[in-house]
N, C-alpha and C positions, 0 to 999 in steps of 0.2 A: 522362485516365488512368483505368484501370479498377481495381477493387478487387483487391488481392492475395489470392490464394486457394491454399492448399495448395502453397506455393512449394517446400517441401522434401520433400513427399511422405508418407513412411511413418508408420504408427502401430505402436508396439511394445508395446501393452498385453498383459500376460500374466496370465490369470485363474487360472493354476495356483497351488497352494500354494507359498509361499516363506517360508523361515525365515532371518532375519538375526540373527546373534549378535554380541555386543560385550562388551568389558570392563565398561563402565558404560552404563546406559540411564536417561536422565532422562525420566520419563513425564509429569511435570506433573500427576499424579493425587495428591490429598491422602492417599489410603489407602496408597499405596506409591510415593512420588515418585522414588525412585532404586533401581534394581536392579543389583546387581553380578553379573557373569558371567551376563547375562540374554540373552533371545532374544525375537523378535517373529515371530509367525505372521501372514502377510498372504495374503489370498485375495479375489478379486473386488473389488479396490480398497480393501478394508477391513482394519483390524487385527482379527484373529480372537481372538488370545490373546497375552498378554505375561507373561513370568515367568522362572523359572530355566531356563537354557539346556538343561541335561541332561534335565529333565522334558519340556520342549516337544519336543525332538528325539525322545525316546523315544515320545511319544504320536502323533507324525506321521512315521513312518518313510518315507512315500511323498513327503514334501515335499522340494523342492530346498533345499539349505542353502548359505548364504553366510556364512562365518566371517570377520568383520572384524577380530578380534583386539583389540589395544589401541586405545584411543580412546574416543569418547563419541558415543552416539546421542541425539538430541533431537527433539522435535516441530518441524515447520516453523514459521517465524515469520510474522507478519502485518504488512504495511505498510499503514496505513489512509489514507495520502494521498501519492500520487506524481504527478509531472508527467513522464510518460515522454518527451514531446517535448523536454524539457530536455536529453536525452542529446546533442543536436546543438549545445548551447551551450558545451560543454566546450572551452576553449581559444580560443573565438571572440573577436576584438577588434572591438567594435562600431564603432570609428573615429569616434565622435561625441564631443561635449563630455560629460565625465563627469557622471553624475547626482549630485545632492546631496541628494535626498530621495526618498521612496518613489514618489510619482506619476511622477517623472522616470525611476526605475528601470523602471516599467511601460512608459512611453511610448518610452524610448530603447533598451530591451533586449528585454523579453519581448513586448510587442505588436508590435514590429518583426519579431522572429523568427517569431512564430506566423502573421503575415500572409503570410510568404514560403513557408510549408510547402506542398509538394504531396503527393499521396497516397503516393508512394514514400518521401518523407522521413518521413511519419507512420508508415508501416510499419517502416522501418529504425530510427528512433529508439525506437520502442516495443519491438522485439525485442531491441535492444541493452540497454535498461534492464531488460527481463525476464531476459535472460541474466545480467546483473550481479546481479539480485535472487537468482537461484538460487545463484550463487556466494557470496552473503552469507547463505545459509541461509534465505531467504525463499521461501515456497511459495504465498502469497496476497497479491495486490497490488490495491489500490483506486486506479484511475487517474482523473485529472481532466484532460481534454484541451481545449486551446484552439487554434483555427486559423480565423481569421475569413474568410479568402479561399478555403478549401478545406473546405467543411462536409460536403456530401453524400458518403457513402461513407467518411468518416474513421473512424467507430467500427467499421465492418466491417474496415478495415485493421488497427486495433488489436486487434480480436477475432481476426483471422487470426494476429497475432503471438502472442497468448496460446495459440491452438490449436497452432501450430507448436512452441512450447516445452513446452506441457503444464501451464502454471500455471493456477491458478484465481484469480478475483478479480471486479472490477467495473469497468465503463467508464461514462463520461458525457461529454457535450459541454458546454463552458462557455457558458452563455447570458449575453449582454451586449447592451447597446444601442449599444456603440461602433462597430459595423459598419453600423448602420442597421436599419430594420424588416424588410427582405427577408432579411438574413443572420440576424436574430433568429428569424424564422419558420422558416428552413431549419434552424437549430440546434435549435429546439423539435421539428421533425419528425425530426431525426436522433436525438434522445433517445428520442422515442416509438417510432420504428421499431426501435431497439436493444432497448427494453423488450419489444416484441412478438416480436422475433426470437430473443433469447437469454434463457435462464434456466438455473438449475442442474439442471433435469431433462433438458435437451437439449444443454447445453454446460457449460463450467466457469465461466460468467459470469452475474452477476446485475446488470444495468445499473441505474444511478441517474439522476436528473435533475440535471444540472450547472448551477450558477449561479456567476457571478463575484461580486464584492463588491456591497454595497448602492450604492456610489457610481457603478456603471455600469448600474444597473437602475432604471427609473421605476416608479411605482406601477402604471401600466397594464401594464407588462411582468410585474410580480410577480403581478398578478391573472390575467393571461393564462396564466402558467406554472401556477398552481394549478388553474385551471378545466380546463386541457387535460390535467392529469396526476393529478388528485385520486383518480381511480378506478383508476389503474394499479397501485397497491400498491407502487410504487417509493419509495425514500427520496430525500431531497434532499441534494446534496453541494455545499456553498457555502462561500465565504470570508467570515469574520466578524471585523471589527474588527482586521484585521492591522496597520493603521497608524492613527494618530490622525486622518488626513485622512478616513478612512471615516466616523468619528463626526462630524467637523465638517461634512461634506457632508450627512449625514442630518439633523442638527439644524438646519442652515441651511435646507434645502429642505423638510423634512417635519415639523419640530418635535418629533422624537423620535430616540432612539438606534437603532442598526442592529438590535439584537436584537429590539426592540419592532416594528420594521418587518417583519422576516421573520415574527415570530409573528402579526402582524396579518393576514398573508396565508396563515396556516396552513401555513407551510413548515418548522416545527420540530416534530418528533415523534420517536418512539423509533427510527425508521429514518434519521433525518437525521444527517449528518456536518457539523458546524460547525467550520471549520478556522481555526486560529491563536488567536483569542480573546485577543489581547494587551491590548486596551484595553476592558475590560468593567468596569462598576460593579456594585454589589451587586444592584440591581434586575434587571439583565440576567442575572446568575448565577441568580437565582431563576426567571426566565423559562425558562432552559435546563433547570434542575432540574425545574420543574413540568411541562415538556413531555416530559421523559425523553430529551431530545436528547443526542447524543454530541459532545463537544468533542475535537478532535484537535490536539495541540500539535506544533509543528515548531521547536524552539528554535534549531537551527543556522541555518536559513533566516532566522529573525527576527534573530539576531545579525549574520548576513552583510548583511542589508538595513538594519540600524541602526534597526529600528522599535520596539525594546523587547523585553521578556520577559513571557510570560504568567505571572501569579502563580497557577499552577494549584493550589498548596497552599491557597489561600484560596477555591477554587471549591467550596464545600460542596454535597454531594449531586448533583454533576454527574459523569456518566460521562466520564472523561478517558483518552484513548489517545494513541498516538504515530504520527506519519507523518514522512516525510523531505522532502516538498515538492519533490522533484526534485533536491535538492542532491547526492544519490547514492542508493543503494539499501540502505544498511546501517541497519536499524532498531536493531541493537545499539549502533552508535556514536551513533545519535540518543538512545538512553536514557542512554548514558554522558555525552554532552554536556549533556543535561537535568539529570543529577545534578550535574555540575560547576557549571553556572550557578546551580542551586538553592543549592548550598553558598555560592557567592559572594554571591548576593542575600540569603540569610538570615543570612549571616555565622555559619554553623553547619555544620561539617564532619560532623556526626552526623545531619543531617536528610535525609529523602527517599529513602534507599536502598531501604527496604522498599516504599514506595508506588510508586516507579518500577519496581521489580521486578514488582510486581503489574500495572502497566500492560503490561509486556512479556509476561508469562506469562499474565495473567488478563484484563485489560480489552480488550486488542487482539483476542484470539480471541472474547471474548464479544460485542464490538461487531460484529465481522465476521459472527458467527452471526445477530445481529439483522437485519442488512441483507441477508443472503443466504439464511438458513435452514440453513446448512451448519455443522456442528460442526468446529472446527479447534483446534489448539493443545495436543492431548493425544495420548499414545500409550496408547490404551485400547480394549478390545473394542467394536466397533461404530462406532468413529470412522474417518474416512478415513485411509488409510495415507500420510500426509504426513510423511515421516521424513527426517531429515538425519543423516548420519554425518560426524563431524569427526575427522580424523587428529590428535588432540589428546593429546599425551603430557605430561600435566600433571606439573610438578615437585612438586606438593603434592596431598594427598588430595582427591578429589571426593566430596562427600556432599550429602544433602538440605538441610543447613543453610547450605552455602556455594556452592550452584550458581549463584546470581546473581552472585557475585564472579567465578566462572570465566567466565560470559558476558561481563561488562563488562571484565574485565582479562585475559582469555585468548582466548576465541573471537572477540572483536572485532578481534583482530589476525590472525585466520586466515581462510582461505577454506574453504568446505565441501568435503569430499572426494567424497561421494556423496549424491544426493538422489532420493527416491522421492516421487511425487505420485499419490495414488489408487492406490498399489501399483505404479506404473510407474516404472522407473528412467529418469529424464530426464537425469541427469548422473552421471558417475563417473570418478574418477581424472583430473580435468581435462578430460574430453571430454563434449560434449553428445551424447546418443544419437539425437536426431532431426534434427539439423542439422549442416551442415559449418560449424563455428564460425569457422575461419580465413577461409573464403570469405565468410561473412556479414560479418565485420568489415572485410574489404577492400572489399566492396560498400558498406558503411555509410560508410566514410571517403570513398569516391568521391561518394556522395550528399551527405554533409555539406559536402564541398569545393565542390560545385556550388551548394548552398544559400548558402554564405558568399559566393560570387561574386555571386549575385543580390542579396544584402543590401548 
């Protein structure tokens, strides 16, 4: 099968001045976080000005104006860890003996699924997950792809899905020894080719180097990965201590814990994403902090897999963000679930709200900027015009002091109404602007059904 390219065709980029106005605008800027009766001027993909609606409209009479009325405008959200291919696992019955631990979950569900993917499956599962992301108010997605029997061209197909939808983000291929040395080398080449082909200056993607967990990678493979990619400038996107079996394997085979292993091969730095971090000790936390590495927690997935909960509140001096791990595309609901489980674990219903809000509004955009070089997460002059309008008619006042509560207990129950990415309207009033969504979903169901038959 060949790589999917420009399946749906058109580009709708509009470089002309556009003003959008709304009842409330959450800018996520400290100097003026919430503007009532505000407006945003967009041009050439950037926010040019944000402020009082009347003044902006008067200053730019030549601009096209879109009055959105009641509701709330916010910056686009960032999902720091997704598995887009998991879109095709929804509703699938593996038909095998039920797994009773995490290694069996990998072997009987996820590794079985990813081995059966073809290039069309990879494309459709990616574009479905990206559509869902936009509907959840997410405009930047960091994906981590696995597919041991269809390696070459896989990242091109995921990149094509990003291009068709208009999202920005990052892609990588999960390196592992489980498929043998030939597939490992193909995966390494797939990562390197993507890094050479895509970057934020010629696309909306900044690829990373993907790794699975320590338990599926030998010392030789870790050294090979570092030597082949150390001069690429790309970050490393890896699974870290998701289950205790990862630590047990590392201590048994190598006499050290997993974080020390990755650090020994120089795979932890300020552009690295270490995912999960459920089973870490104090020494490992210090290694992450000293390296400036970024830890991404995925509490819903961890609960679903029964592997434990990352005690992120004890991870001093570590940059901690949020990802959904493919369980769905709602980073708001990930933050809400993280809050609930934190209250449960700490036996304290007053702990964590502010820190988790900071992850959602602050750390996630900051970490994304570190790995891609692109500023996101704010509606401010000079920032990309990644903007979400929510048809959110709140029964209570919205202000700068309670905006996090409106996200977690209001917007988390809503779909976005309209989304602009780099000033381009990609979604509005339930319709995608660049694709035939109903046709896409019909084709995706057909592809998923065929995949399940092969499984």
